[in-house]
GUKE-188059 format. One line per field, with one value per atom (N, C-alpha, C): residue number from 1; residue in one letter; atom name; x, z, y; chain. Coordinates in Angstrom, 1 decimal. Example, Ala and Ser with C-alpha at 12.3 -4.5 7.8 and 13.67 -1.06 7.14 Angstrom:
seq: c(1; 1; 1; 2; 2; 2) .
type: c(A; A; A; S; S; S) .
atom: c(N; CA; C; N; CA; C) .
u: c(13.2; 12.3; 13.2; 12.8; 13.7; 12.9) .
w: c(7.8; 7.8; 7.8; 7.1; 7.1; 7.9) .
v: c(-5.7; -4.5; -3.3; -2.2; -1.1; 0.0) .
mol: c(A; A; A; A; A; A) .
END
This chain:
seq: c(1; 1; 1; 2; 2; 2; 3; 3; 3; 4; 4; 4; 5; 5; 5; 6; 6; 6; 7; 7; 7; 8; 8; 8; 9; 9; 9; 10; 10; 10; 11; 11; 11; 12; 12; 12; 13; 13; 13; 14; 14; 14; 15; 15; 15; 16; 16; 16; 17; 17; 17; 18; 18; 18; 19; 19; 19; 20; 20; 20; 21; 21; 21; 22; 22; 22; 23; 23; 23; 24; 24; 24; 25; 25; 25; 26; 26; 26; 27; 27; 27; 28; 28; 28; 29; 29; 29; 30; 30; 30; 31; 31; 31; 32; 32; 32; 33; 33; 33; 34; 34; 34; 35; 35; 35; 36; 36; 36; 37; 37; 37; 38; 38; 38; 39; 39; 39; 40; 40; 40; 41; 41; 41; 42; 42; 42; 43; 43; 43; 44; 44; 44; 45; 45; 45; 46; 46; 46; 47; 47; 47; 48; 48; 48; 49; 49; 49; 50; 50; 50; 51; 51; 51; 52; 52; 52; 53; 53; 53; 54; 54; 54; 55; 55; 55; 56; 56; 56; 57; 57; 57; 58; 58; 58; 59; 59; 59; 60; 60; 60; 61; 61; 61; 62; 62; 62; 63; 63; 63; 64; 64; 64; 65; 65; 65; 66; 66; 66; 67; 67; 67; 68; 68; 68; 69; 69; 69; 70; 70; 70; 71; 71; 71; 72; 72; 72; 73; 73; 73; 74; 74; 74; 75; 75; 75; 76; 76; 76; 77; 77; 77; 78; 78; 78; 79; 79; 79; 80; 80; 80; 81; 81; 81; 82; 82; 82; 83; 83; 83; 84; 84; 84; 85; 85; 85; 86; 86; 86; 87; 87; 87) .
type: c(M; M; M; E; E; E; T; T; T; L; L; L; Q; Q; Q; Q; Q; Q; L; L; L; R; R; R; K; K; K; R; R; R; I; I; I; D; D; D; Q; Q; Q; V; V; V; D; D; D; R; R; R; R; R; R; L; L; L; L; L; L; R; R; R; L; L; L; L; L; L; N; N; N; Q; Q; Q; R; R; R; A; A; A; G; G; G; L; L; L; A; A; A; L; L; L; R; R; R; V; V; V; G; G; G; R; R; R; L; L; L; K; K; K; K; K; K; R; R; R; R; R; R; G; G; G; R; R; R; S; S; S; L; L; L; F; F; F; D; D; D; P; P; P; R; R; R; R; R; R; E; E; E; R; R; R; A; A; A; I; I; I; L; L; L; R; R; R; R; R; R; L; L; L; T; T; T; V; V; V; V; V; V; N; N; N; H; H; H; G; G; G; P; P; P; L; L; L; P; P; P; A; A; A; Q; Q; Q; A; A; A; V; V; V; R; R; R; A; A; A; I; I; I; Y; Y; Y; R; R; R; E; E; E; I; I; I; L; L; L; R; R; R; Q; Q; Q; V; V; V; R; R; R; R; R; R; L; L; L; E; E; E; Q; Q; Q; S; S; S; V; V; V) .
atom: c(N; CA; C; N; CA; C; N; CA; C; N; CA; C; N; CA; C; N; CA; C; N; CA; C; N; CA; C; N; CA; C; N; CA; C; N; CA; C; N; CA; C; N; CA; C; N; CA; C; N; CA; C; N; CA; C; N; CA; C; N; CA; C; N; CA; C; N; CA; C; N; CA; C; N; CA; C; N; CA; C; N; CA; C; N; CA; C; N; CA; C; N; CA; C; N; CA; C; N; CA; C; N; CA; C; N; CA; C; N; CA; C; N; CA; C; N; CA; C; N; CA; C; N; CA; C; N; CA; C; N; CA; C; N; CA; C; N; CA; C; N; CA; C; N; CA; C; N; CA; C; N; CA; C; N; CA; C; N; CA; C; N; CA; C; N; CA; C; N; CA; C; N; CA; C; N; CA; C; N; CA; C; N; CA; C; N; CA; C; N; CA; C; N; CA; C; N; CA; C; N; CA; C; N; CA; C; N; CA; C; N; CA; C; N; CA; C; N; CA; C; N; CA; C; N; CA; C; N; CA; C; N; CA; C; N; CA; C; N; CA; C; N; CA; C; N; CA; C; N; CA; C; N; CA; C; N; CA; C; N; CA; C; N; CA; C; N; CA; C; N; CA; C; N; CA; C; N; CA; C; N; CA; C; N; CA; C; N; CA; C; N; CA; C; N; CA; C; N; CA; C; N; CA; C) .
u: c(108.1; 108.3; 107.6; 108.7; 107.8; 106.9; 106.2; 105.1; 105.5; 104.9; 105.3; 105.5; 104.5; 104.5; 105.8; 106.3; 107.2; 108.3; 108.7; 110.0; 109.9; 109.1; 109.0; 108.9; 108.9; 109.0; 110.5; 111.4; 112.4; 113.5; 112.7; 113.3; 113.5; 112.3; 112.2; 113.2; 113.3; 114.8; 115.6; 116.1; 117.7; 117.6; 116.5; 116.8; 117.0; 116.3; 116.8; 118.2; 118.6; 120.1; 121.0; 120.7; 121.4; 121.2; 120.4; 120.6; 121.2; 121.1; 121.9; 123.6; 123.5; 125.3; 125.7; 124.6; 124.9; 125.3; 124.5; 124.9; 125.6; 126.3; 127.4; 128.6; 128.7; 129.7; 130.3; 128.7; 128.8; 129.5; 128.9; 129.4; 131.0; 131.8; 132.6; 134.1; 133.2; 133.5; 133.8; 132.6; 132.7; 133.9; 134.1; 135.4; 136.8; 136.6; 138.0; 138.0; 137.1; 137.1; 137.7; 137.0; 137.2; 139.5; 139.7; 141.1; 141.7; 141.4; 142.3; 142.0; 140.6; 141.2; 142.0; 142.2; 142.9; 144.0; 144.7; 145.8; 146.4; 145.5; 145.6; 145.5; 144.7; 145.0; 143.7; 143.9; 142.5; 141.7; 140.3; 138.9; 139.2; 139.2; 139.0; 140.2; 140.3; 141.5; 141.0; 141.4; 140.7; 141.3; 142.9; 143.4; 142.6; 141.6; 141.2; 140.0; 139.5; 138.1; 138.2; 139.4; 139.5; 139.7; 140.7; 140.9; 139.6; 138.4; 137.7; 136.4; 136.6; 135.8; 136.1; 137.7; 138.1; 138.4; 138.2; 138.2; 136.5; 135.9; 134.4; 134.2; 134.4; 134.5; 134.9; 135.9; 137.0; 135.9; 135.4; 134.8; 133.2; 132.6; 131.1; 131.2; 129.9; 129.8; 128.4; 128.1; 126.7; 125.3; 124.2; 124.1; 124.3; 124.4; 124.7; 125.8; 125.8; 127.1; 128.4; 129.4; 130.5; 130.2; 129.6; 129.5; 128.0; 127.4; 125.9; 126.7; 127.3; 128.3; 128.9; 130.0; 130.5; 129.6; 128.5; 127.9; 126.9; 126.4; 125.8; 127.0; 128.0; 129.6; 129.8; 129.7; 130.3; 129.0; 127.9; 126.8; 127.1; 127.4; 127.5; 128.7; 129.9; 130.9; 130.8; 129.8; 129.9; 128.9; 127.7; 127.3; 127.5; 128.8; 129.5; 130.7; 131.0; 132.1; 131.2; 130.3; 129.2; 129.0; 129.0; 128.5; 130.0; 130.9; 132.7; 132.9; 132.6; 132.2; 131.6; 130.9; 130.4; 131.0; 132.0; 132.9; 133.8) .
w: c(42.4; 42.8; 43.9; 44.8; 45.9; 46.0; 46.9; 46.6; 47.5; 47.0; 47.8; 49.5; 49.7; 51.5; 51.8; 51.2; 51.7; 51.3; 50.3; 50.3; 51.6; 51.5; 52.8; 54.2; 54.1; 55.4; 55.7; 54.2; 54.2; 54.3; 53.8; 54.1; 55.7; 56.6; 57.6; 58.5; 58.1; 58.7; 58.3; 57.5; 56.9; 57.8; 57.8; 58.8; 60.4; 60.8; 62.4; 62.5; 61.5; 61.6; 61.2; 60.3; 60.4; 61.4; 62.0; 63.3; 64.3; 64.9; 65.8; 65.1; 64.0; 63.7; 64.1; 63.2; 63.9; 65.3; 66.1; 67.3; 67.9; 67.5; 67.5; 67.5; 66.1; 65.7; 66.6; 66.9; 67.6; 69.1; 69.7; 71.1; 71.1; 69.9; 69.8; 69.5; 68.6; 68.8; 69.9; 70.9; 72.3; 73.0; 72.8; 73.2; 73.0; 71.6; 71.1; 71.3; 71.6; 72.2; 73.8; 74.3; 75.9; 76.1; 75.2; 75.2; 74.4; 73.7; 72.8; 74.0; 74.9; 75.5; 77.0; 77.4; 78.5; 77.9; 76.4; 76.2; 75.7; 76.0; 75.6; 73.7; 72.9; 71.7; 71.4; 70.2; 69.6; 69.1; 69.4; 69.2; 67.3; 66.9; 65.4; 64.5; 63.7; 62.8; 61.7; 60.4; 59.6; 58.4; 58.8; 58.1; 58.2; 59.3; 59.7; 58.9; 58.9; 58.0; 56.6; 56.1; 54.7; 54.2; 55.3; 55.2; 54.9; 56.1; 55.9; 54.4; 54.2; 53.1; 52.0; 51.9; 50.9; 50.6; 51.7; 51.9; 51.8; 51.9; 51.7; 50.4; 49.5; 48.3; 47.5; 48.1; 47.3; 47.3; 48.7; 48.8; 48.3; 48.0; 47.7; 46.3; 45.9; 44.6; 44.2; 44.8; 44.3; 45.1; 44.8; 43.3; 44.1; 45.7; 45.9; 44.9; 44.5; 43.9; 45.1; 44.6; 45.6; 46.4; 45.5; 46.1; 47.1; 47.3; 48.0; 49.5; 49.0; 50.5; 51.0; 50.5; 51.4; 52.1; 51.4; 52.0; 53.3; 53.0; 54.4; 55.4; 55.0; 56.2; 56.5; 55.6; 56.5; 57.6; 57.2; 58.3; 59.5; 59.4; 60.1; 61.0; 60.5; 61.4; 62.0; 61.4; 62.0; 63.3; 63.4; 64.5; 65.5; 65.2; 66.2; 66.9; 66.0; 66.5; 67.8; 67.3; 68.6; 69.7; 69.6; 70.5; 71.3; 70.5; 71.4; 72.0; 71.4; 72.2; 73.7; 74.0; 75.6; 76.3; 75.9; 76.7; 77.6) .
v: c(96.9; 98.3; 98.8; 99.6; 99.8; 101.0; 101.2; 101.9; 103.4; 104.5; 105.8; 105.6; 105.4; 104.7; 103.9; 103.2; 102.3; 102.9; 103.6; 104.4; 105.8; 106.3; 107.4; 106.6; 105.5; 104.4; 104.8; 104.2; 103.9; 105.1; 106.1; 107.8; 108.1; 107.7; 108.3; 107.3; 106.1; 104.9; 105.7; 106.1; 106.7; 107.8; 108.8; 110.1; 109.8; 108.8; 108.3; 107.8; 107.1; 106.7; 107.6; 108.7; 110.0; 110.7; 111.0; 111.5; 111.3; 110.0; 109.0; 109.7; 109.5; 109.5; 111.0; 111.8; 113.0; 113.7; 113.0; 113.2; 112.3; 111.3; 110.4; 111.3; 111.8; 112.8; 113.9; 114.5; 116.0; 115.2; 114.4; 113.8; 113.5; 113.1; 113.0; 114.3; 114.8; 116.4; 117.1; 117.1; 117.5; 117.1; 115.8; 115.2; 115.8; 116.0; 116.6; 117.7; 118.9; 120.0; 120.1; 119.4; 119.1; 118.9; 117.8; 117.7; 118.8; 119.2; 120.7; 121.7; 121.7; 123.3; 122.7; 121.5; 120.8; 121.2; 121.2; 121.1; 122.7; 123.6; 125.0; 125.1; 124.2; 124.7; 124.8; 125.7; 126.1; 125.3; 125.6; 124.5; 124.6; 125.7; 125.5; 125.3; 124.5; 124.2; 124.1; 125.4; 125.3; 124.3; 123.7; 122.6; 121.5; 121.0; 119.8; 119.8; 121.4; 121.6; 121.5; 121.5; 121.4; 120.2; 119.3; 118.0; 117.0; 117.5; 116.6; 116.8; 118.2; 118.2; 117.7; 117.7; 117.3; 115.7; 115.1; 113.8; 113.1; 113.5; 113.5; 113.8; 115.1; 115.0; 113.9; 113.5; 112.1; 110.7; 110.4; 109.1; 109.3; 110.5; 110.8; 110.2; 109.2; 108.8; 109.4; 110.2; 110.6; 109.7; 110.3; 111.1; 112.9; 113.2; 114.4; 114.9; 116.1; 116.8; 116.9; 117.3; 117.4; 118.8; 119.7; 121.0; 121.1; 120.0; 119.9; 119.4; 118.2; 117.2; 118.8; 119.4; 120.3; 121.4; 121.8; 122.5; 122.1; 121.0; 120.1; 119.9; 119.5; 119.5; 120.8; 121.8; 122.9; 123.4; 123.2; 123.5; 122.4; 121.4; 120.3; 120.9; 121.2; 121.5; 123.2; 123.6; 125.2; 124.9; 123.9; 123.5; 122.7; 121.9; 121.2; 122.4; 123.2; 124.2; 125.3; 125.4; 126.3; 125.3; 124.1; 123.3; 122.9; 123.1; 123.1; 124.3; 125.3; 126.6; 126.7; 125.9; 125.7; 124.9; 124.5; 123.4; 124.3) .
mol: c(A; A; A; A; A; A; A; A; A; A; A; A; A; A; A; A; A; A; A; A; A; A; A; A; A; A; A; A; A; A; A; A; A; A; A; A; A; A; A; A; A; A; A; A; A; A; A; A; A; A; A; A; A; A; A; A; A; A; A; A; A; A; A; A; A; A; A; A; A; A; A; A; A; A; A; A; A; A; A; A; A; A; A; A; A; A; A; A; A; A; A; A; A; A; A; A; A; A; A; A; A; A; A; A; A; A; A; A; A; A; A; A; A; A; A; A; A; A; A; A; A; A; A; A; A; A; A; A; A; A; A; A; A; A; A; A; A; A; A; A; A; A; A; A; A; A; A; A; A; A; A; A; A; A; A; A; A; A; A; A; A; A; A; A; A; A; A; A; A; A; A; A; A; A; A; A; A; A; A; A; A; A; A; A; A; A; A; A; A; A; A; A; A; A; A; A; A; A; A; A; A; A; A; A; A; A; A; A; A; A; A; A; A; A; A; A; A; A; A; A; A; A; A; A; A; A; A; A; A; A; A; A; A; A; A; A; A; A; A; A; A; A; A; A; A; A; A; A; A; A; A; A; A; A; A; A; A; A; A; A; A) .
END
């Protein structure tokens, strides 16, 4: 059985990976934003966001409930949109 300290260390490692991946995702979204801007397209695509949320809900196998996954990703998408607006 793992100790509390060992579990917390593993959580810290996951948090670092998540942060790295979130920043990687944001960087890719900024590239998408630049491309859309050059093509004169709107940065916000509500259909795309709905599709992302739907896809993530389908592939989620818990223990987070679908509602929590949607809430987390809505915030991620909102923050990335704010970054894209600075492009």
